[in-house]
C-alpha positions in Angstrom: 7.1 107.7 -180.0 6.3 109.0 -176.4 3.5 111.8 -176.9 2.0 109.1 -179.0 1.8 106.8 -176.3 0.7 109.2 -173.9 -2.0 110.3 -176.0 -3.2 106.5 -176.7 -2.9 106.1 -172.8 -5.1 109.3 -172.1 -7.7 108.7 -174.6 -7.8 105.2 -173.3 -8.6 106.6 -169.6 -11.3 108.8 -171.1 -13.3 106.6 -172.6 -13.3 104.6 -169.4 -13.9 107.1 -167.6 -16.7 108.3 -169.9 -18.1 104.3 -170.3 -22.1 104.8 -169.6 -23.3 103.8 -166.5 -26.0 100.9 -167.5 -27.9 102.0 -164.5 -30.2 104.4 -164.3 -30.5 106.6 -162.0 -34.1 106.1 -160.9 -32.3 102.9 -159.5 -30.5 105.5 -155.9 -32.3 105.9 -153.3 -34.1 103.6 -150.7 -36.4 100.8 -151.9 -38.6 98.9 -149.9 -40.9 95.2 -150.5 -40.9 91.8 -149.4 -39.2 88.6 -150.6 -42.4 86.1 -151.6 -42.6 82.7 -151.6 -46.7 81.1 -151.8 -48.5 83.3 -149.8 -46.0 84.6 -147.3 -43.2 87.6 -147.0 -40.7 88.6 -145.4 -39.9 92.5 -145.5 -37.1 93.6 -146.8 -35.5 97.2 -147.2 -32.5 98.1 -149.5 -30.5 101.3 -150.4 -28.8 101.6 -153.9 -25.6 104.2 -154.2 -22.8 104.5 -156.4 -19.0 105.1 -155.0 -16.1 104.5 -157.0 -17.8 104.3 -160.2 -19.8 101.0 -158.7 -23.2 100.8 -157.8 -24.0 98.8 -154.2 -26.7 97.3 -152.7 -27.0 97.7 -148.7 -30.2 95.5 -147.5 -32.1 95.8 -144.0 -33.9 92.4 -143.1 -34.8 93.5 -139.7 -36.5 89.8 -139.0 -33.1 88.9 -138.6 -32.1 91.4 -135.8 -30.1 91.7 -133.7 -27.9 88.4 -134.8 -27.8 90.0 -138.4 -29.7 91.6 -141.1 -27.8 94.4 -142.2 -24.9 93.7 -145.2 -24.0 95.8 -148.9 -23.3 93.8 -151.7 -21.7 95.3 -155.1 -24.7 95.8 -158.3 -24.5 93.9 -162.0 -26.5 93.6 -164.5 -26.9 90.3 -166.6 -27.2 89.8 -170.9 -30.9 90.6 -170.1 -30.6 93.9 -168.7 -31.9 92.3 -165.1 -30.1 94.2 -162.3 -28.1 91.4 -160.0 -27.0 91.8 -156.5 -26.5 88.7 -153.4 -29.1 88.7 -150.9 -29.4 86.4 -147.8 -30.8 83.9 -150.0 -28.7 84.1 -153.0 -28.3 86.1 -156.0 -31.1 88.1 -156.7 -32.3 89.6 -161.0 -34.5 92.4 -160.9 -35.9 94.3 -163.8 -36.3 98.3 -163.0 -39.6 99.9 -163.8 -38.4 103.9 -164.1 -42.3 104.5 -164.4 -43.8 103.4 -161.9 -40.3 103.0 -159.5 -40.8 99.3 -159.5 -38.5 96.5 -159.0 -39.5 92.8 -159.3 -38.0 89.5 -160.6 -36.8 86.3 -158.6 -34.0 84.7 -156.4 -32.2 82.5 -158.9 -32.3 79.3 -159.1 -35.4 78.4 -157.0 -37.5 76.1 -157.6 -40.4 77.0 -156.5 -39.6 80.5 -157.1 -38.6 82.8 -154.6 -40.0 86.5 -155.7 -38.7 89.6 -154.5 -40.6 92.7 -155.5 -39.5 96.3 -154.4 -41.0 99.9 -154.4 -38.8 103.1 -154.2 -39.7 105.5 -151.5 -38.6 108.2 -148.8 -35.6 107.2 -147.2 -36.2 106.9 -143.4 -36.5 110.2 -141.2 -33.2 112.3 -140.6 -31.9 110.1 -137.4 -32.8 111.0 -133.9 -30.2 109.7 -132.3 -26.0 110.3 -131.8 -23.5 107.6 -132.0 -20.7 108.5 -129.4 -17.5 106.6 -130.4 -15.9 105.6 -127.0 -12.0 105.2 -125.8 -12.3 103.4 -122.2 -9.5 102.3 -120.0 -9.4 99.4 -117.8 -6.2 98.6 -116.7 -3.9 98.7 -118.9 -6.4 97.5 -121.8 -8.2 100.4 -123.9 -11.6 98.9 -125.1 -13.2 100.7 -127.9 -16.6 101.0 -128.9 -19.5 103.3 -129.8 -22.6 104.7 -127.2 -25.4 105.0 -129.0 -27.5 107.9 -127.8 -31.2 108.5 -128.1 -32.1 112.3 -128.3 -35.2 112.0 -125.8 -34.9 109.9 -122.6 -37.3 110.0 -120.7 -36.5 106.9 -118.3 -32.4 107.8 -118.8 -32.4 104.0 -118.8 -28.4 102.5 -120.3 -27.6 99.1 -121.2 -24.5 98.0 -121.7 -23.4 95.2 -124.5 -21.1 92.1 -123.5 -20.6 89.3 -126.4 -20.3 85.9 -126.0 -17.6 83.6 -126.9 -14.5 83.9 -129.2 -12.1 86.8 -130.3 -14.3 89.0 -133.4 -14.8 92.0 -133.6 -17.5 93.3 -133.4 -19.8 96.2 -135.8 -20.1 98.6 -132.3 -21.1 101.5 -134.1 -23.7 99.3 -136.1 -24.9 97.2 -133.7 -28.2 95.7 -134.2 -28.9 95.7 -130.4 -27.8 99.8 -130.7 -30.3 100.0 -133.4 -33.4 98.8 -132.4 -32.9 99.7 -128.4 -33.3 103.5 -129.1 -35.7 103.7 -130.7 -37.3 103.3 -127.3 -35.3 105.8 -125.4 -32.9 103.7 -124.6 -28.7 103.8 -124.6 -26.9 101.2 -125.3 -23.2 101.3 -125.0 -21.4 98.9 -127.7 -17.4 97.7 -127.0 -15.2 95.8 -128.8 -14.2 93.2 -126.6 -10.2 93.1 -125.5 -7.4 92.1 -128.3 -10.3 92.4 -130.6 -10.8 95.5 -133.0 -9.1 98.9 -131.9 -9.4 97.3 -128.1 -6.1 96.6 -126.9 -4.8 93.5 -125.2 -5.0 90.1 -126.0 -7.9 88.2 -126.2 -6.7 84.9 -126.9 -5.3 84.5 -122.9 -8.0 86.5 -121.6 -9.6 85.2 -118.3 -13.2 85.6 -116.8 -11.7 87.8 -114.4 -9.9 90.1 -116.9 -13.2 90.3 -119.1 -15.7 90.7 -115.8 -12.9 94.1 -115.2 -13.8 95.4 -118.5 -16.9 95.1 -118.4 -17.2 96.7 -114.9 -14.5 99.7 -116.1 -17.6 100.3 -118.7 -20.2 100.3 -116.1 -18.0 103.1 -114.8 -17.9 104.9 -117.5 -21.4 105.1 -118.7 -22.0 105.6 -114.5 -20.4 109.0 -115.1 -21.6 110.1 -118.6 -22.8 113.4 -118.5 -26.3 112.2 -119.5 -26.5 111.2 -115.5 -28.2 107.7 -116.1 -30.5 106.0 -114.0 -30.2 102.8 -114.6 -27.4 100.7 -116.1 -28.3 97.3 -117.0 -26.6 95.1 -119.1 -27.4 92.5 -122.3 -24.9 89.3 -121.5 -25.1 87.1 -124.8 -24.5 83.1 -124.5 -21.2 83.5 -122.6 -21.4 86.7 -122.6 -24.2 86.2 -119.8 -21.2 84.4 -117.6 -19.3 87.9 -117.9 -21.6 89.8 -116.5 -22.8 87.5 -113.4 -19.0 87.4 -112.9 -19.4 91.5 -113.2 -21.5 92.2 -110.6 -19.3 89.9 -108.0 -17.8 94.5 -107.9 -20.6 96.4 -109.7 -24.3 96.7 -109.1 -26.2 96.7 -112.1 -30.4 97.5 -112.4 -31.3 94.5 -114.7 -29.8 91.9 -116.1 -30.4 90.6 -119.4 -28.9 87.3 -120.5 -30.0 85.4 -124.1 -29.1 82.3 -124.3 -26.5 83.0 -121.6 -26.0 79.8 -119.0 -27.4 80.1 -115.3 -25.5 76.7 -114.9 -21.3 76.3 -114.2 -18.6 76.2 -117.1 -18.3 73.1 -116.6 -21.9 72.1 -116.2 -22.7 73.5 -119.8 -19.7 71.8 -121.5 -21.4 68.9 -120.3 -25.0 69.5 -121.6 -23.4 70.7 -124.5 -21.8 67.7 -124.7 -24.5 65.3 -124.2 -26.9 67.1 -126.2 -24.1 67.8 -129.0 -23.4 64.1 -129.2 -27.5 63.3 -130.0 -27.8 66.2 -132.4 -24.6 64.0 -134.6 -25.3 60.9 -134.0 -22.4 59.9 -131.6 -23.5 57.0 -129.9 -21.5 53.9 -127.6 -17.7 53.7 -127.8 -17.7 57.3 -129.3 -20.2 58.8 -127.0 -17.7 57.2 -123.8 -14.6 58.9 -125.9 -16.2 62.6 -126.4 -17.3 62.3 -122.7 -14.1 61.4 -121.6 -12.2 64.1 -123.6 -15.1 66.0 -122.2 -13.5 66.0 -118.7 -10.2 66.2 -119.3 -10.2 69.4 -121.0 -11.2 70.6 -117.4 -8.9 68.1 -115.2 -6.2 66.7 -117.8 -2.8 67.4 -116.2 -0.5 70.1 -117.8 2.2 67.6 -118.7 3.7 65.7 -121.6 1.3 62.1 -120.2 -2.0 65.0 -120.5 -1.4 66.0 -123.8 -1.0 62.3 -125.3 -4.8 61.4 -123.4 -5.9 63.9 -125.1 -5.1 63.8 -128.1 -5.2 59.9 -128.5 -8.7 60.9 -127.8 -8.8 63.8 -130.7 -6.8 61.1 -133.2 -10.2 58.8 -132.7 -12.5 62.3 -133.4 -13.0 62.9 -137.0 -13.8 59.1 -137.3 -16.4 58.9 -135.0 -17.7 62.1 -135.7 -17.4 64.6 -133.3 -14.7 67.1 -133.4 -18.1 69.2 -134.8 -18.4 69.7 -131.1 -15.5 71.4 -129.8 -14.1 74.5 -130.5 -10.6 75.1 -131.8 -9.9 76.8 -128.2 -11.1 73.4 -126.5 -7.8 72.0 -128.7 -4.9 72.5 -127.3 -1.5 72.6 -129.2 1.4 71.8 -126.5 1.8 71.5 -122.9 1.8 75.1 -122.0 -1.8 75.4 -124.5 -3.1 73.1 -121.9 -3.6 75.4 -118.9 -4.6 78.0 -121.3 -7.7 76.6 -122.1 -10.7 79.0 -122.8 -12.5 76.2 -120.4 -10.1 77.0 -117.7 -9.3 80.7 -118.4 -13.4 80.8 -117.6 -13.9 78.2 -115.4 -16.9 80.0 -113.5 -20.0 79.0 -111.6 -22.9 81.7 -111.2 -24.8 80.5 -108.3 -23.8 82.5 -105.4 -23.7 86.0 -107.4 -27.3 84.7 -109.1 -28.5 84.0 -105.6 -28.0 87.5 -104.4 -29.3 89.4 -107.9 -32.2 91.4 -106.0 -33.1 93.2 -109.6 -35.0 92.5 -112.4 -33.2 89.8 -114.1 -34.7 88.1 -118.0 -32.9 85.1 -119.4 -34.5 83.6 -123.3 -33.5 80.8 -124.0 -34.3 78.3 -127.6 -36.2 75.2 -127.2 -33.8 73.5 -129.8 -30.4 74.9 -128.4 -27.9 72.5 -127.4 -25.0 74.8 -126.8 -27.4 75.9 -123.6 -30.5 74.2 -123.2 -33.5 75.7 -121.7 -34.1 73.2 -119.2 -31.2 72.8 -116.9 -31.3 76.6 -116.5 -34.3 77.9 -116.2 -34.2 75.4 -113.6 -31.2 76.9 -112.7 -32.7 79.9 -112.8 -36.4 79.3 -111.1 -34.0 77.5 -107.4 -32.0 80.3 -107.5 -35.2 83.3 -107.9 -37.1 81.4 -105.5 -37.4 83.3 -102.0 -38.2 86.4 -105.2 -39.6 84.9 -108.6 -41.4 88.6 -109.5 -38.1 89.3 -110.6 -37.7 86.2 -112.7 -38.7 86.6 -116.2 -37.7 83.4 -118.0 -39.3 83.0 -122.0 -38.2 80.0 -124.0 -38.4 81.2 -127.9 -40.1 78.3 -130.4 -38.0 76.4 -132.3 -35.0 78.7 -131.6 -31.1 77.3 -131.8 -28.7 78.8 -129.9 -28.3 82.1 -132.2 -31.7 82.4 -132.0 -32.6 81.2 -135.4 -35.5 79.1 -136.9 -35.0 77.4 -139.7 -37.1 77.7 -143.2 -39.9 75.5 -143.6 -43.6 74.9 -144.3 -46.2 75.1 -141.4 -48.9 72.8 -141.7 -51.4 74.8 -139.5 -55.3 73.9 -139.1 -58.1 73.3 -141.2 -55.3 72.2 -144.0 -54.0 75.2 -143.5 -49.6 75.6 -144.7 -47.4 78.7 -145.0 -44.0 78.7 -145.2 -41.8 80.2 -142.6 -38.7 81.6 -143.5 -35.5 81.6 -141.8 -35.5 84.4 -139.5 -34.7 85.3 -135.7 -36.8 84.4 -133.2 -39.3 87.2 -133.2 -39.4 86.7 -129.1 -35.8 87.8 -128.1 -36.8 91.8 -129.3 -40.6 91.5 -128.2 -39.4 89.7 -124.8 -36.5 92.0 -124.0 -38.5 95.1 -124.7 -42.1 93.7 -122.9 -39.2 93.6 -119.6 -38.3 96.9 -119.7 -42.0 98.0 -119.8 -43.1 96.0 -117.3 -40.6 97.6 -115.2 -40.8 101.1 -116.1 -37.4 101.1 -118.4 -38.9 102.6 -120.9 -42.5 104.5 -121.8 
């Protein structure tokens, strides 16, 4: 009986392992094409591969760079034999023409239809860059990340990336800023914030001084690199704009790039964001007075039971008054001790002095629909700070862009009754502005 059972198990395993792969061998490889709606398209590239007996699609949406735009999803078939996989717009169902090496189909469930057409082609050429794994010591903390280094370094320019608020781990090996900028001969160092990913330390208790010290340690690493970089700059994203300016107190950056980074103080930004956010959410009257008072308390409430009670009394009204979503989790103390550990208190900073004294090129990019870091107030501050050296300041206002620089999908009406479908994308002005700025100041060829 034991032998029979073993034999049956073996036959079952063999049958499973020999189950026919539902996909043609022609599927596997690199495909390029477009997502199409009405008279508009959005480019997409997909690599289909097999791993552990399963098929996957690795998709590249460059119009979504540098915020996101690369993701891998599993591939299946449906009862009609169509190839099914998830995309940024939902599930796609495609039919494969094995002879002409083309696939066509649509996103499922859309009316009017959104089509997808792919053509198999040669994969991109062999990489002309290296990606070095780095481990950088900052006091007792070890910062881990990757250094994207192009093989051709005509200008010997390097950029350090600094992320925004939050304690999530960036995927530094495949960083999309790195992928963009290394094409232009720029080396890019992306590291994981302390206490995230493989970096040690505690992100949840870190202060802006801690993060600035970490950035200074990364700068020292780049400055000592055997490539001998001649220009070392920094690109700060959102709250990373404060971190990079704070680090300038002890580091001399050759240039700064701020992508939706505030030039106002932390308190100014929080109060402005609250006001614009309240308007965005339709918060008025007593509810507006309550959220304004709560925003003031995250800076001023005493770290005692009375202070906690004052905050909790307002928080109890936040959901019914529709303003709780204006707060971050780190704006809400769990107990009395949590008041002094609120994010705004650990990162309270005014970049005024350093920005007034920064005598190197500075690029600031803002979104004109961004209510988190509103462009009018921040641009005005920068122009005042650089009033005696305006040639060093470049400000860019990205049309219709939100805080993540995303632009909405919608129909756009043009002159002569022409319309087209504008696909969701990251504002093209982000990458255009960065490359133009680097060229203008001879940091790339």
